C-alpha positions as CSV (number, residue, x, y, z in Angstrom):
1,M,-9.8,23.3,25.0
2,M,-6.8,23.5,22.5
3,N,-4.3,22.6,25.2
4,T,-6.3,19.6,26.0
5,Q,-6.4,18.8,22.4
6,V,-2.6,19.2,22.0
7,A,-1.9,17.1,25.3
8,S,-4.2,14.1,24.0
9,R,-2.4,14.0,20.6
10,E,1.0,13.7,22.5
11,M,0.0,11.1,24.9
12,F,-1.5,9.2,22.0
13,L,2.1,9.2,20.2
14,T,4.0,8.6,23.6
15,D,1.6,5.7,24.7
16,L,2.2,3.9,21.3
17,V,6.0,4.5,21.4
18,N,6.2,3.1,24.8
19,Q,4.4,0.0,23.7
20,C,6.8,-0.2,20.8
21,S,9.7,0.1,23.2
22,K,8.7,-3.5,24.7
23,L,9.4,-5.1,21.2
24,E,13.2,-4.8,21.9
25,A,13.4,-8.5,22.9
26,A,12.5,-9.3,19.2
27,N,15.7,-7.7,18.1
28,S,17.7,-10.7,19.5
29,K,16.4,-12.6,16.5
30,T,17.9,-10.2,14.0
31,P,21.2,-8.8,15.3
32,A,22.6,-8.4,11.5
33,Y,20.2,-5.3,10.9
34,G,20.9,-3.3,14.0
35,L,17.1,-2.8,14.5
36,Q,17.3,-1.4,17.8
37,D,19.2,1.6,16.5
38,L,16.8,2.2,13.9
39,R,14.2,1.8,16.4
40,D,15.8,4.3,18.7
41,A,16.2,7.0,16.0
42,A,12.8,6.5,15.0
43,T,11.4,6.9,18.5
44,E,13.2,10.0,19.0
45,Y,11.7,11.4,15.5
46,V,8.2,10.5,16.8
47,L,8.6,12.2,20.2
48,S,9.7,15.3,18.7
49,S,6.7,15.1,16.1
50,T,3.1,16.2,16.5
51,F,0.2,14.2,15.4
52,P,-1.3,15.4,12.2
53,T,-4.6,17.4,12.1
54,V,-6.6,19.3,9.6
55,R,-4.4,22.4,10.1
56,D,-1.7,20.6,8.5
57,E,-1.6,21.1,4.6
58,E,-0.9,17.5,3.8
59,W,-3.8,16.3,6.1
60,R,-6.4,19.2,5.7
61,F,-9.0,16.8,4.2
62,T,-8.5,13.9,6.5
63,D,-9.5,14.3,10.0
64,L,-7.6,11.7,12.2
65,S,-8.9,13.0,15.3
66,P,-11.5,9.7,16.1
67,V,-8.3,7.7,16.1
68,L,-7.2,9.6,19.4
69,Q,-10.4,8.4,21.2
70,I,-9.4,4.7,21.0
71,P,-6.9,3.1,23.2
72,F,-5.1,0.8,20.8
73,H,-2.8,-2.0,21.8
74,I,0.2,-3.2,19.9
75,P,0.7,-7.1,20.3
76,Q,4.1,-8.0,21.2
77,S,4.1,-11.4,19.4
78,N,1.9,-13.4,17.1
79,Q,-0.4,-14.8,19.8
80,S,-3.3,-15.0,17.6
81,K,-5.5,-18.1,16.9
82,V,-6.2,-17.5,13.0
83,K,-7.0,-20.3,10.9
84,L,-6.6,-20.6,7.1
85,A,-10.4,-21.0,7.1
86,D,-10.9,-17.8,8.8
87,I,-9.2,-16.0,5.9
88,I,-11.2,-14.7,2.9
89,M,-9.0,-14.7,0.1
90,P,-8.9,-12.0,-2.7
91,V,-9.5,-14.8,-5.4
92,K,-12.3,-17.4,-5.6
93,N,-9.8,-20.1,-6.3
94,R,-6.9,-20.3,-4.1
95,D,-4.6,-21.8,-6.5
96,D,-4.6,-18.5,-8.6
97,L,-2.1,-17.4,-5.7
98,P,-0.1,-20.5,-4.8
99,L,2.7,-18.6,-3.1
100,R,1.5,-17.0,0.1
101,L,3.2,-15.4,2.9
102,V,0.9,-14.5,5.8
103,F,1.6,-12.0,8.5
104,V,-1.0,-11.7,11.5
105,N,-0.8,-8.5,13.4
106,G,2.7,-7.6,11.8
107,F,4.2,-11.2,12.8
108,Y,5.0,-14.0,10.3
109,A,2.6,-16.9,10.5
110,P,4.6,-19.9,8.9
111,D,1.4,-22.1,9.5
112,L,-0.8,-20.0,7.3
113,S,2.0,-19.5,4.6
114,T,2.8,-21.7,1.6
115,V,6.4,-21.0,1.0
116,E,9.5,-21.8,3.0
117,S,12.6,-20.0,3.5
118,S,14.6,-21.9,0.8
119,V,12.2,-24.6,-0.6
120,F,9.8,-23.8,-3.4
121,P,8.9,-27.0,-5.0
122,H,6.3,-25.2,-7.3
123,L,8.1,-22.4,-8.3
124,P,8.7,-22.2,-12.1
125,L,12.4,-21.7,-12.5
126,A,14.3,-22.8,-15.6
127,E,16.9,-24.2,-13.2
128,P,16.0,-25.8,-10.0
129,S,19.3,-25.2,-8.4
130,K,18.5,-21.4,-8.6
131,R,15.4,-21.8,-6.2
132,I,17.7,-21.4,-3.2
133,D,18.8,-18.0,-4.4
134,F,15.4,-16.6,-4.5
135,Y,13.9,-15.6,-0.8
136,A,10.4,-14.9,0.4
137,G,9.9,-15.0,4.0
138,N,10.6,-12.9,7.2
139,L,13.3,-10.8,8.4
140,S,15.0,-13.4,11.0
141,N,15.2,-16.2,8.3
142,V,17.0,-14.3,5.6
143,P,19.9,-16.0,4.2
144,E,23.2,-14.5,5.6
145,K,24.6,-13.6,2.0
146,Y,21.5,-11.0,1.4
147,Q,21.7,-9.6,5.1
148,G,24.0,-6.8,4.2
149,R,21.8,-5.6,1.1
150,I,18.7,-5.8,3.2
151,S,20.5,-3.8,6.1
152,E,21.5,-1.2,3.6
153,V,17.7,-0.7,2.6
154,L,16.5,-0.5,6.2
155,N,19.1,1.9,7.3
156,K,17.5,4.5,5.0
157,H,14.8,4.9,7.6
158,R,17.2,6.6,9.9
159,Q,16.2,9.8,8.1
160,Q,12.6,10.2,9.0
161,T,10.4,12.7,7.6
162,E,6.8,11.5,8.4
163,V,5.5,10.5,12.0
164,F,3.8,7.4,10.8
165,T,6.4,5.8,9.1
166,A,8.8,6.7,11.8
167,L,6.3,5.0,14.4
168,N,6.3,1.9,12.1
169,T,10.2,1.9,12.4
170,A,10.0,2.4,16.1
171,G,8.2,-0.8,16.5
172,L,9.8,-2.7,13.6
173,A,10.2,-6.3,14.8
174,D,9.5,-8.5,11.9
175,S,9.0,-7.8,8.1
176,A,8.1,-9.6,5.0
177,V,11.0,-9.8,2.9
178,V,11.2,-10.9,-1.1
179,F,14.5,-11.0,-2.6
180,V,14.8,-11.6,-6.4
181,P,18.4,-12.0,-7.3
182,A,19.9,-10.6,-10.7
183,N,18.4,-12.0,-13.9
184,M,15.8,-14.2,-12.4
185,S,12.0,-14.2,-13.4
186,I,9.6,-15.3,-11.0
187,D,6.6,-16.4,-13.1
188,L,3.9,-16.8,-10.3
189,P,2.6,-13.9,-8.3
190,I,3.8,-13.6,-4.7
191,H,0.7,-13.1,-2.2
192,L,1.7,-11.1,1.0
193,L,-1.3,-11.2,3.1
194,F,-1.2,-9.0,6.1
195,L,-4.1,-9.6,8.6
196,T,-5.4,-7.6,11.6
197,A,-6.9,-10.1,14.1
198,P,-8.8,-8.8,17.2
199,G,-7.6,-9.2,20.7
200,A,-9.1,-8.2,24.3
201,S,-8.7,-4.5,23.1
202,P,-8.4,-2.6,19.7
203,T,-5.5,-3.8,18.0
204,M,-2.9,-1.7,16.3
205,S,-0.6,-3.7,13.8
206,Q,2.3,-2.2,12.1
207,P,3.2,-4.4,9.0
208,H,6.5,-3.9,7.0
209,C,7.2,-5.3,3.8
210,L,10.7,-5.1,2.0
211,V,11.0,-6.0,-1.6
212,I,14.4,-6.1,-3.3
213,A,14.4,-6.8,-7.3
214,E,18.1,-6.9,-8.4
215,P,19.2,-6.0,-11.9
216,G,17.4,-7.8,-14.9
217,S,14.9,-9.4,-12.6
218,N,11.1,-9.9,-12.8
219,V,8.5,-10.1,-10.0
220,T,4.8,-9.8,-9.5
221,L,3.4,-9.1,-5.9
222,V,0.0,-8.9,-4.5
223,E,0.2,-6.9,-1.0
224,D,-3.1,-7.5,0.5
225,Y,-4.5,-6.2,3.7
226,A,-7.5,-7.7,5.6
227,T,-9.3,-8.0,9.1
228,I,-10.7,-10.8,10.8
229,G,-14.0,-9.8,11.8
230,N,-15.5,-6.1,11.7
231,V,-13.8,-4.7,14.8
232,A,-12.0,-1.5,15.5
233,A,-8.3,-1.5,14.6
234,F,-5.5,0.7,13.3
235,T,-3.2,-0.6,10.7
236,N,0.1,1.4,10.1
237,A,2.0,-0.3,7.0
238,V,5.2,0.6,5.4
239,T,6.5,-0.9,2.2
240,D,9.9,-0.5,0.5
241,V,10.4,-1.7,-2.9
242,V,14.0,-1.4,-4.7
243,V,13.8,-1.8,-8.4
244,G,17.1,-2.7,-9.7
245,E,18.6,-1.5,-13.2
246,N,16.6,-3.3,-16.1
247,A,14.2,-4.9,-13.5
248,T,10.5,-5.1,-13.7
249,V,8.2,-5.1,-10.6
250,N,4.3,-5.5,-11.0
251,H,2.8,-4.5,-7.8
252,V,-1.0,-4.8,-6.7
253,R,-1.7,-3.2,-3.6
254,L,-5.2,-4.4,-2.1
255,Q,-6.6,-2.7,1.0
256,R,-9.9,-4.5,1.9
257,E,-10.1,-4.1,5.7
258,G,-13.1,-4.0,7.8
259,G,-15.3,-0.9,8.1
260,E,-14.3,0.1,11.5
261,V,-10.3,0.1,10.8
262,V,-8.3,3.0,10.3
263,H,-5.6,2.3,7.7
264,I,-2.4,4.4,7.0
265,G,0.0,3.0,4.5
266,K,3.3,4.2,3.1
267,S,4.8,2.7,-0.1
268,A,8.5,3.9,-1.1
269,I,9.9,2.9,-4.5
270,E,13.2,3.4,-5.7
271,Q,13.8,2.8,-9.6
272,S,17.2,2.5,-11.1
273,R,18.4,2.9,-14.6
274,N,15.9,1.5,-17.2
275,S,14.0,-0.2,-14.6
276,R,9.9,-0.6,-15.0
277,Y,7.5,-0.4,-12.0
278,T,3.6,-0.6,-12.1
279,C,1.5,-0.3,-9.1
280,H,-2.1,-0.9,-9.1
281,A,-3.4,0.5,-5.7
282,I,-7.1,-0.5,-4.7
283,S,-8.8,0.8,-1.8
284,L,-12.1,-0.9,-0.5
285,G,-12.1,-1.0,3.1
286,G,-11.5,0.8,6.1
287,K,-13.5,3.7,8.0
288,I,-10.4,6.0,7.5
289,S,-7.8,4.9,4.8
290,R,-4.6,6.9,3.7
291,H,-2.1,5.9,1.1
292,N,1.0,7.6,0.6
293,L,2.9,6.3,-2.6
294,E,6.1,7.7,-3.4
295,V,8.5,7.0,-6.5
296,F,12.0,8.1,-6.5
297,Q,13.9,7.9,-9.9
298,R,17.5,6.8,-9.3
299,G,18.7,6.5,-12.8
300,E,17.6,7.6,-16.4
301,A,15.1,5.8,-18.6
302,T,12.9,4.7,-16.0
303,E,9.2,3.6,-16.8
304,T,6.6,4.1,-14.2
305,T,2.9,3.2,-14.2
306,L,0.5,4.2,-11.4
307,N,-3.1,2.9,-11.5
308,G,-5.3,3.7,-8.6
309,L,-9.1,2.8,-7.6
310,S,-10.6,4.0,-4.5
311,V,-14.1,3.0,-3.6
312,A,-15.9,4.6,-0.6
313,F,-19.3,4.2,0.6
314,G,-21.6,4.9,3.8
315,E,-19.3,7.4,5.6
316,Q,-16.0,6.1,4.7
317,L,-12.9,8.3,3.9
318,A,-10.3,7.4,1.2
319,D,-7.3,9.4,0.8
320,T,-4.4,8.9,-1.6
321,H,-1.3,11.1,-2.0
322,S,1.2,10.1,-4.5
323,L,4.6,11.6,-5.4
324,I,6.8,10.8,-8.7
325,D,10.1,12.5,-8.5
326,F,12.1,12.7,-11.6
327,N,15.7,13.5,-11.0
328,Y,17.3,11.9,-14.3
329,P,16.5,12.3,-18.0
330,H,14.4,10.3,-20.4
331,G,12.0,9.0,-17.7
332,T,8.3,8.3,-18.3
333,S,5.3,8.1,-16.2
334,R,1.5,7.4,-16.7
335,Q,-0.7,7.7,-13.8
336,L,-4.7,7.3,-13.6
337,H,-6.6,7.6,-10.4
338,K,-10.3,6.9,-10.2
339,C,-12.7,7.2,-7.1
340,I,-16.1,6.0,-6.8
341,V,-17.8,7.7,-3.9
342,G,-21.4,7.1,-2.7
343,N,-23.7,7.8,0.3
344,K,-21.9,10.3,2.4
345,A,-18.4,9.0,1.7
346,R,-15.4,11.3,0.8
347,A,-12.4,10.6,-1.4
348,V,-9.2,12.4,-1.6
349,F,-6.5,12.6,-4.4
350,N,-3.4,14.6,-4.5
351,G,-0.9,13.6,-7.1
352,K,2.4,15.3,-7.2
353,V,5.0,15.1,-10.2
354,F,8.4,16.7,-9.5
355,V,10.7,17.3,-12.7
356,R,14.0,18.4,-11.4
357,K,16.2,20.2,-13.7
358,A,18.5,17.3,-14.6
359,A,15.3,15.4,-15.6
360,Q,15.2,16.6,-19.2
361,L,13.1,14.9,-21.8
362,T,10.6,13.6,-19.2
363,D,7.3,12.5,-20.4
364,A,4.9,12.5,-17.5
365,G,1.0,12.2,-17.8
366,Q,-1.6,12.2,-14.9
367,L,-5.4,12.1,-14.9
368,S,-7.7,12.1,-12.0
369,R,-11.4,10.7,-12.7
370,N,-14.1,10.8,-10.3
371,L,-17.8,9.2,-10.1
372,L,-20.1,10.6,-7.5
373,L,-23.1,8.4,-7.0
374,S,-25.2,10.6,-4.5
375,P,-25.6,14.2,-3.8
376,R,-23.8,14.2,-0.5
377,A,-20.8,12.2,-1.7
378,R,-17.7,14.3,-2.1
379,V,-14.2,14.3,-3.8
380,D,-11.3,16.5,-3.3
381,T,-8.8,16.0,-6.2
382,K,-5.6,18.1,-7.0
383,P,-3.3,16.8,-9.6
384,Q,-0.1,18.8,-9.4
385,L,3.1,19.4,-11.5
386,E,6.1,21.2,-10.4
387,I,8.8,21.4,-13.4
388,V,12.1,22.7,-13.4
389,A,13.4,21.1,-16.6
390,D,12.8,23.0,-19.7
391,N,12.6,20.3,-22.4
392,V,9.7,18.0,-21.1
393,K,6.2,16.6,-22.2
394,C,4.0,16.8,-19.2
395,S,0.2,16.9,-18.7
396,H,-2.3,16.5,-16.0
397,G,-6.3,16.8,-15.6
398,A,-9.1,16.1,-13.4
399,T,-12.8,15.4,-14.0
400,V,-15.9,14.8,-11.4
401,S,-19.1,13.1,-12.9
402,Q,-22.2,11.4,-12.2
403,L,-24.1,8.7,-13.7
404,E,-25.7,10.1,-16.8
405,D,-29.4,9.8,-16.9
406,D,-29.7,9.2,-20.6
407,E,-27.2,6.0,-20.0
408,L,-29.4,4.6,-17.2
409,F,-32.5,5.4,-19.4
410,Y,-30.9,3.6,-22.4
411,L,-30.3,0.4,-20.4
412,Q,-33.6,0.5,-18.6
413,S,-35.2,0.6,-22.2
414,R,-33.3,-2.6,-22.9
415,G,-35.0,-4.4,-20.0
416,L,-32.7,-3.7,-17.0
417,D,-34.0,-2.5,-13.7
418,L,-32.3,0.5,-12.2
419,E,-30.1,-1.1,-9.9
420,R,-28.6,-3.4,-12.4
421,S,-28.2,-0.5,-14.7
422,R,-26.3,1.4,-12.1
423,Y,-23.8,-1.4,-11.4
424,L,-23.1,-2.0,-15.1
425,L,-22.1,2.0,-15.5
426,I,-20.1,1.7,-12.2
427,D,-18.5,-1.6,-13.3
428,A,-17.6,-0.2,-16.7
429,F,-16.1,2.8,-14.9
430,A,-13.8,0.7,-12.7
431,A,-13.0,-1.7,-15.5
432,E,-10.2,0.5,-17.0
433,I,-8.3,-0.1,-13.8
434,L,-9.3,-3.6,-12.9
435,N,-8.8,-4.9,-16.4
436,Q,-5.1,-4.2,-16.0
437,L,-4.5,-6.3,-13.1
438,P,-1.9,-9.0,-13.8
439,I,-4.0,-11.6,-11.9
440,I,-7.6,-12.3,-13.4
441,G,-9.0,-13.8,-10.3
442,V,-8.3,-10.7,-8.2
443,A,-10.2,-8.3,-10.8
444,K,-13.1,-10.6,-10.8
445,M,-13.4,-11.0,-7.1
446,L,-12.9,-6.9,-6.7
447,S,-15.7,-6.5,-9.3
448,T,-17.8,-8.6,-7.4
449,C,-17.4,-6.8,-4.2
450,M,-18.2,-3.2,-5.7
451,A,-21.5,-4.9,-6.8
452,I,-22.2,-5.5,-3.4
453,Q,-21.2,-2.2,-1.9
454,G,-22.8,-0.4,-4.7
C-alpha cells in the first residue's frame, strides 16, 4: 500500500511537470528573461522532490492526499470565455478599484483589465510625463529598460527549496508585473485579479506576480484570487515583492476561491534598508488552502506588519505558515493572526521569527488569536521565536476561545436574536484586522461575506 501511495505522488508531480514542459512555446514571447533555463532548473528540482505528506513536519496538519485523486489539467494559453459580468468584485463599487489587471488561469486577459502597458489616463501623478515610467501589465510587454531588473529578481528562483514554488517556476509562461520607479507614489490601489476558470477537466492554474518598488516609492496592491463557478480546481500561486530602500508597500492578499478549490500560495518579500511593508492576508475560500508568507530583511531599520485573518466553515482547512527573518539591526515587526473556525473546519497557524546574531536591537511582537464556533472546530497554532542576538525585545503569544455565553445573553437581553448576536461578536473579533485594510470597500464586502458564512 505504501509503495502504491509513493508511486501515486511521484506520478502526480511527473504528470504536472510534463504539462508544464508544453509551455516552452510561450518562452518565445519573453526571451529577455531566459525563462526556459529557469524552467529547466525548476523541473529538475521537482522531479527530484517528493509530494508533501503529513509525515513532513511542515505539513503535518495539512493532508494534501485528496489532491492526488484528481487529474488536473494545466491550460496552455488563455482560451477561456470569461466576461467582465462573470466576475464578482471584492468591492460593491468597481470605482473603488479602478486600476485592474486580470489574469485567467495564469494568463493575462487584457480585455478584462483596465490599465495598458504605458497609458494611465486616470493615474494621479503630479507630473503626467512620469506615467510612462510606471508599469503595470504582464511579462511580455515590460519596457526594455526594466527587463534587466526583472530578470535579476526572477533568476533568484534558480535556487529552489520548496516543491510547489518550483512547480510554479517550471510552468512560468506569464506573470503580473508591477514596477514602481524610484520616488514615485501611486495613490490609487492596483487590483491584481487572478481568476481560475473551469475547463473540460479540473483546472490547475499557476499565477505568478512580481512587484518591484524602487527606493523611495509607495504603492498599494490588492492581490485577489477567485474562481468562476464552484468547480474542482488547483491554484498554485507565487508572488515576489521587492521593497527598495525607504520604499513603502501596502499589500492586501485576498483568497476567496470556491469551496472545491485547493489553493497553495507563496509570498516572498525582500525588504531593503528603512523600508516599510504591510501585508493583510485574508483567507475565506477553498476546500484546502495554504499560504506561505516569508519576509527577508536585506538592510537595517526595516518595519514589517503582518495582519492575517483565516475564516473556515464546513470542512474547510485553512493553513498559514509565516516567516520573518531578521539579519540586520534595528528591525521592527508586528504580527497579528486571527482564525475564525466553525462546524468541522480546521485552521493552522505557524509563525516563525528568526533573529540572527547581527540583528541586534530587533523589536518583534507576534500574537495568534483564535475563535472556535463549534465543538468540532479545531485550530493548531504555534507562534515560534528563534533568537540568537542578545539585545532584542521580542514577544509572542496565542489564545483560543469561544463565544462567551454572558456576552450572547447581554445582546439578547437588548432585543437581538441569537443569530444576530453571534454575528455581531464574530464581526467584532474580525474587525481588528478588517478595519486596518487600506480600501474601505474591501473591508465592507469581507464583513458581509463572513455574515453569510457564519
